[in-house]
C-alpha positions as CSV (number, residue, x, y, z in Angstrom):
1,X,-9.5,-1.2,16.3
2,X,-6.8,0.8,18.0
3,X,-5.6,4.2,16.6
4,X,-2.2,2.6,15.9
5,X,-3.8,-0.1,13.7
6,X,-6.1,2.4,11.9
7,X,-3.1,4.7,11.2
8,X,-1.0,1.8,9.8
9,X,-3.8,0.5,7.6
10,X,-4.7,4.0,6.3
11,X,-1.1,4.8,5.4
12,X,-0.6,1.4,3.8
13,X,-3.8,1.6,1.7
14,X,-3.0,5.2,0.6
15,X,0.5,4.2,-0.4
16,X,-0.7,1.0,-2.2
17,X,-3.3,3.0,-4.2
18,X,-0.9,5.7,-5.1
19,X,1.7,3.1,-6.3
20,X,-1.0,1.3,-8.2
21,X,-2.0,4.4,-10.0
22,X,1.6,5.3,-10.9
23,X,2.1,1.7,-12.1
24,X,-1.0,1.9,-14.3
25,X,0.0,5.2,-15.8
26,X,3.4,3.7,-16.6
27,X,2.4,0.3,-18.0
28,X,-1.3,0.7,-18.9
29,X,-2.0,-2.7,-17.4
30,X,-4.7,-3.2,-14.7
31,X,-3.4,-6.6,-13.5
32,X,0.1,-5.2,-13.0
33,X,-1.2,-2.1,-11.2
34,X,-3.3,-4.2,-8.8
35,X,-0.5,-6.7,-8.1
36,X,2.0,-4.0,-7.5
37,X,-0.4,-1.9,-5.4
38,X,-1.3,-4.9,-3.2
39,X,2.4,-5.8,-2.8
40,X,3.3,-2.3,-1.8
41,X,0.4,-2.0,0.6
42,X,1.3,-5.2,2.4
43,X,5.0,-4.3,2.5
44,X,4.2,-0.9,3.9
45,X,1.9,-2.3,6.6
46,X,4.6,-4.8,7.8
47,X,7.2,-2.1,7.7
48,X,5.1,0.4,9.6
49,X,4.2,-2.2,12.1
50,X,7.8,-2.9,12.9
51,X,8.8,0.8,12.8
52,X,6.0,2.0,15.1
53,X,6.3,-0.9,17.5
């Protein structure tokens, strides 16, 4: 795994977890928090891939 891939995945996971925690604190719903966290992590990974390329 290259450093670029590791950096993108690390930032995407940290962002997704952070957004999931914020969503859980706002809605008190685990499924909503997981869904939103996964969506944000995927969107962040794609965005960073295009940005850093």
